C-alpha positions as CSV (number, residue, x, y, z in Angstrom):
1,I,-7.0,178.7,159.6
2,G,-7.0,180.3,156.3
3,G,-6.7,179.8,152.6
4,A,-4.2,179.5,149.9
5,R,-4.7,179.0,146.1
6,V,-1.1,179.5,144.6
7,H,-0.1,179.8,141.2
8,A,3.2,178.7,139.6
9,G,4.8,177.4,136.0
10,G,0.9,176.9,135.4
11,A,0.3,174.6,137.2
12,A,-2.0,175.9,141.2
13,T,-2.8,174.3,144.1
14,S,-5.0,175.0,146.7
15,A,-4.2,174.2,150.8
16,A,-5.3,175.4,153.5
17,V,-3.0,177.0,156.3
18,W,-2.6,176.1,159.6
19,S,-0.6,178.8,161.5
20,I,0.1,178.4,165.4
21,G,2.5,181.9,165.8
22,P,5.8,181.9,163.5
23,V,4.9,178.6,162.5
24,S,2.3,177.7,159.6
25,V,1.7,174.7,157.9
26,S,-0.1,173.8,154.8
27,L,-2.4,171.2,153.9
28,P,-4.3,170.7,150.7
29,L,-7.6,169.0,152.2
30,F,-9.5,169.3,148.6
31,D,-8.1,169.2,145.2
32,A,-10.9,167.2,143.5
33,G,-8.6,164.6,142.2
34,A,-5.8,166.8,140.3
35,R,-3.3,165.8,142.2
36,R,-3.9,162.0,141.2
37,A,-4.6,163.8,137.7
38,D,-1.2,165.2,137.7
39,V,0.8,161.4,139.0
40,A,-1.7,159.7,137.0
41,A,-0.3,162.2,133.3
42,A,3.8,161.8,134.8
43,R,3.0,158.3,134.4
44,A,2.0,158.0,131.7
45,R,4.5,160.4,130.0
46,Y,6.8,158.2,132.2
47,D,5.7,155.6,130.2
48,A,5.7,156.9,126.7
49,A,9.6,157.6,127.0
50,V,10.2,154.4,128.3
51,A,8.1,153.1,125.3
52,A,10.2,155.3,122.6
53,Y,13.7,155.1,124.2
54,A,12.9,151.0,124.1
55,G,11.6,152.0,120.1
56,S,14.5,153.8,119.8
57,L,17.2,150.6,120.6
58,R,16.2,148.2,119.0
59,N,16.1,150.6,116.1
60,A,19.3,151.0,116.6
61,V,20.5,147.2,117.0
62,R,18.8,146.0,113.3
63,E,21.0,148.5,111.9
64,V,24.6,147.7,112.8
65,E,22.7,144.0,112.8
66,T,21.6,144.7,109.3
67,A,25.4,146.0,108.8
68,L,27.2,143.4,109.9
69,V,25.1,140.6,108.1
70,A,25.7,143.0,104.7
71,L,30.0,143.4,106.2
72,Q,30.3,139.4,106.8
73,A,27.7,138.4,103.2
74,T,30.3,140.9,101.3
75,A,33.5,140.1,103.1
76,A,32.6,136.0,101.6
77,G,31.2,137.5,97.8
78,V,34.6,139.5,97.4
79,A,37.1,136.9,97.8
80,D,35.3,134.9,94.9
81,A,34.9,137.7,93.0
82,H,38.7,137.9,92.9
83,T,38.8,134.4,92.0
84,A,36.7,134.6,89.2
85,A,38.6,137.3,87.9
86,A,41.9,136.3,87.7
87,D,40.3,133.0,86.1
88,F,38.0,135.0,83.7
89,E,41.5,137.1,83.1
90,R,43.6,134.5,82.4
91,S,41.0,132.5,79.8
92,Y,40.4,136.2,77.8
93,R,44.2,135.7,77.5
94,A,44.4,132.2,76.4
95,S,41.5,132.9,74.1
96,E,43.8,136.2,73.1
97,A,46.9,133.8,72.7
98,R,44.9,131.0,70.5
99,W,43.1,133.8,68.4
100,R,46.8,135.1,67.3
101,G,48.2,131.5,66.7
102,G,44.8,131.3,63.9
103,L,42.9,128.6,66.7
104,A,40.1,130.9,67.9
105,S,37.3,132.7,66.2
106,P,37.7,136.5,67.0
107,F,33.7,136.1,68.7
108,E,35.2,133.8,70.8
109,L,38.1,136.3,71.3
110,E,35.2,139.0,72.2
111,D,32.8,136.8,74.5
112,A,36.4,136.0,76.9
113,R,36.9,139.7,76.7
114,R,33.5,139.9,78.5
115,S,33.4,137.4,81.2
116,A,36.7,139.2,82.0
117,V,34.9,142.8,82.2
118,A,32.3,141.1,83.7
119,A,34.1,139.5,85.9
120,Q,36.0,143.1,86.7
121,S,32.8,144.4,87.7
122,A,30.8,142.1,89.5
123,L,33.6,142.6,91.8
124,I,34.5,145.9,92.0
125,D,30.2,145.7,92.5
126,L,31.5,143.5,95.8
127,Q,33.8,146.2,96.8
128,R,31.3,148.6,96.6
129,E,28.6,147.3,98.7
130,R,32.0,146.5,101.1
131,V,32.3,149.6,101.6
132,A,28.6,151.1,102.5
133,A,28.7,148.3,104.6
134,S,31.1,149.5,106.7
135,I,29.9,152.7,106.7
136,T,26.7,151.9,107.8
137,L,28.1,150.5,110.4
138,Y,30.2,153.2,110.8
139,R,27.1,155.1,111.3
140,S,24.8,153.1,113.5
141,L,27.9,152.0,116.2
142,G,27.3,156.5,116.3
143,G,29.7,157.4,114.0
144,G,30.1,160.9,114.5
145,W,28.6,163.1,111.7
146,S,24.9,163.5,110.5
147,V,22.5,163.9,108.0
148,A,23.5,167.8,107.7
149,E,26.8,167.8,107.6
150,E,26.9,164.9,104.9
151,Q,24.8,167.4,102.9
152,A,27.5,170.6,104.3
153,L,29.8,168.5,102.9
154,T,28.0,167.6,99.2
155,Q,26.9,170.8,98.7
156,G,30.5,172.5,99.2
157,A,32.3,170.3,97.6
158,A,29.4,170.6,94.2
159,P,30.8,173.7,93.4
160,A,34.4,173.5,93.8
161,S,34.6,170.6,91.5
162,S,32.2,171.7,89.3
163,A,34.6,175.1,88.8
164,A,38.1,172.7,88.8
165,A,35.9,171.0,85.3
166,H,35.9,174.3,83.4
């Protein structure tokens, strides 16, 4: 019968060693609650990991839902914006024909032109938002690119475009 203390990987344990001939058995007699504390610490680390995972999962689901809502909203708006842009363009053409015939003032013509340009600009904005929502959805579903890759592409493209401008 003897005592033993083992240090391995930053952890220490002590035990009583019982041996009869070539066979020995190691049993901890008194560890002052170290094993119980280790179990409690492991349980706390596990609970923290579960909470972090659940938080990450909730965040991922929220990002996907937000992107889907934005995509759906822009899809409905783009059809209406197309119709509005076409109608304002027709209105502008009609105002232009009336102006050429002497039935409309230049102010009416410019007002119709401004409305047509604003409708076209609104359509372009909606299309841009739709593309941005598609990209956000792709990224939130694990689309395969990271911020570091995006920055590398942006930094790599900047010198080439500035060199082409000169």
